[in-house]
C-alpha positions as a Markdown table, in Angstrom:
| # | Residue | x | y | z |
|---|---|---|---|---|
| 1 | Met | -19.8 | -15.7 | 2.7 |
| 2 | Glu | -18.9 | -12.4 | 1.0 |
| 3 | Gln | -15.9 | -13.4 | -1.2 |
| 4 | Glu | -18.3 | -15.9 | -2.9 |
| 5 | Lys | -19.5 | -13.1 | -4.9 |
| 6 | Tyr | -15.8 | -12.4 | -6.2 |
| 7 | Ser | -15.3 | -16.0 | -7.3 |
| 8 | Lys | -15.0 | -14.7 | -10.9 |
| 9 | Leu | -12.7 | -12.2 | -10.3 |
| 10 | Arg | -10.5 | -14.8 | -7.9 |
| 11 | Tyr | -10.6 | -17.0 | -10.8 |
| 12 | Gln | -9.4 | -14.1 | -13.3 |
| 13 | Leu | -6.4 | -13.1 | -10.8 |
| 14 | Met | -5.4 | -16.5 | -10.1 |
| 15 | Glu | -5.2 | -17.2 | -14.0 |
| 16 | Ser | -3.6 | -14.0 | -15.1 |
| 17 | Ser | -0.9 | -13.4 | -12.5 |
| 18 | Thr | 1.6 | -15.3 | -10.3 |
| 19 | Trp | 1.7 | -14.1 | -6.6 |
| 20 | Pro | 2.8 | -11.8 | -4.9 |
| 21 | Ser | 2.1 | -9.5 | -7.8 |
| 22 | Leu | 1.8 | -5.7 | -8.5 |
| 23 | Tyr | -1.6 | -4.9 | -8.7 |
| 24 | Met | -3.5 | -1.6 | -9.6 |
| 25 | Phe | -6.5 | -0.4 | -7.8 |
| 26 | Lys | -8.8 | 2.2 | -9.1 |
| 27 | Phe | -11.6 | 4.0 | -7.4 |
| 28 | Ile | -13.7 | 6.9 | -8.0 |
| 29 | Ile | -15.5 | 8.5 | -4.8 |
| 30 | Pro | -17.3 | 11.6 | -4.1 |
| 31 | Asn | -14.5 | 14.1 | -3.1 |
| 32 | Ser | -14.9 | 14.1 | 0.8 |
| 33 | Asp | -11.9 | 14.0 | 3.0 |
| 34 | Glu | -14.0 | 11.3 | 5.1 |
| 35 | Lys | -14.2 | 9.0 | 1.9 |
| 36 | Val | -10.8 | 9.7 | 0.8 |
| 37 | Asn | -9.5 | 8.7 | 4.3 |
| 38 | Ala | -11.8 | 5.3 | 4.1 |
| 39 | Ile | -9.6 | 4.4 | 0.8 |
| 40 | Lys | -6.4 | 5.0 | 2.7 |
| 41 | Asn | -7.6 | 3.0 | 5.7 |
| 42 | Leu | -7.9 | 0.2 | 3.5 |
| 43 | Phe | -4.0 | -0.1 | 2.7 |
| 44 | Pro | -1.1 | -0.2 | 5.1 |
| 45 | Pro | 0.8 | 2.9 | 6.2 |
| 46 | Lys | 3.2 | 4.5 | 3.7 |
| 47 | Thr | 1.3 | 3.3 | 0.5 |
| 48 | Lys | 1.4 | 5.8 | -2.4 |
| 49 | Phe | -1.8 | 7.0 | -3.6 |
| 50 | Ala | -2.2 | 9.2 | -6.8 |
| 51 | Phe | -5.2 | 11.5 | -6.8 |
| 52 | Lys | -7.1 | 13.3 | -9.5 |
| 53 | Thr | -10.3 | 15.4 | -9.2 |
| 54 | Ser | -13.1 | 15.9 | -11.6 |
| 55 | Lys | -13.3 | 19.5 | -13.5 |
| 56 | Asp | -16.1 | 20.2 | -11.3 |
| 57 | Leu | -14.3 | 19.0 | -7.9 |
| 58 | Lys | -17.3 | 16.6 | -7.1 |
| 59 | Phe | -15.5 | 13.4 | -7.4 |
| 60 | Ile | -11.7 | 12.1 | -7.0 |
| 61 | Gly | -10.2 | 9.6 | -8.6 |
| 62 | Ile | -7.7 | 7.4 | -6.5 |
| 63 | Thr | -5.1 | 4.8 | -8.2 |
| 64 | Val | -3.1 | 2.7 | -6.0 |
| 65 | Lys | -0.5 | 0.6 | -7.3 |
| 66 | Lys | 0.6 | -2.2 | -4.4 |
| 67 | Thr | 2.3 | -5.4 | -4.2 |
| 68 | Met | -0.4 | -7.9 | -3.2 |
| 69 | Glu | 0.6 | -11.3 | -1.7 |
| 70 | Ser | -2.5 | -13.4 | -3.3 |
| 71 | Ala | -5.8 | -12.8 | -5.2 |
| 72 | Asp | -7.7 | -12.9 | -1.8 |
| 73 | Ala | -5.7 | -10.0 | -0.4 |
| 74 | Val | -6.8 | -8.1 | -3.6 |
| 75 | Ile | -10.3 | -9.4 | -2.8 |
| 76 | Asp | -10.4 | -8.2 | 0.8 |
| 77 | Ile | -9.4 | -4.7 | -0.4 |
| 78 | Tyr | -12.5 | -4.6 | -2.6 |
| 79 | Ile | -14.8 | -6.0 | -0.1 |
| 80 | Gly | -13.8 | -3.3 | 2.6 |
| 81 | Ala | -14.4 | -0.8 | -0.2 |
| 82 | Gln | -17.8 | -1.6 | -1.2 |
| 83 | Asp | -19.1 | -0.2 | 2.1 |
| 84 | Ile | -18.0 | 3.7 | 0.9 |
| 85 | Glu | -21.0 | 5.4 | 0.0 |
| 86 | Gly | -21.0 | 6.7 | -3.5 |
| 87 | Ile | -17.7 | 4.8 | -4.6 |
| 88 | Val | -17.2 | 3.1 | -8.1 |
| 89 | Ile | -14.6 | 0.5 | -8.4 |
| 90 | Leu | -12.9 | 0.0 | -11.7 |
């Protein structure tokens, strides 16, 4: 099961937060519309994103602050994101 690899994160989230809770996701991806859209598709419509490009415009940082229902909901986002080529999850 994919979520087993996130057991330490799940434990930390359960210990540090009460759910639902505001959670901040941070990603760095190669700067392409395809990859930006892949990140956007992980979240519900009307989610607000903050973008910051690198000086050479090769990468884009994406920050998302979203109220999440549970630690498992957070982990589900990370599982979906891990398949995006070149992503760095912070």
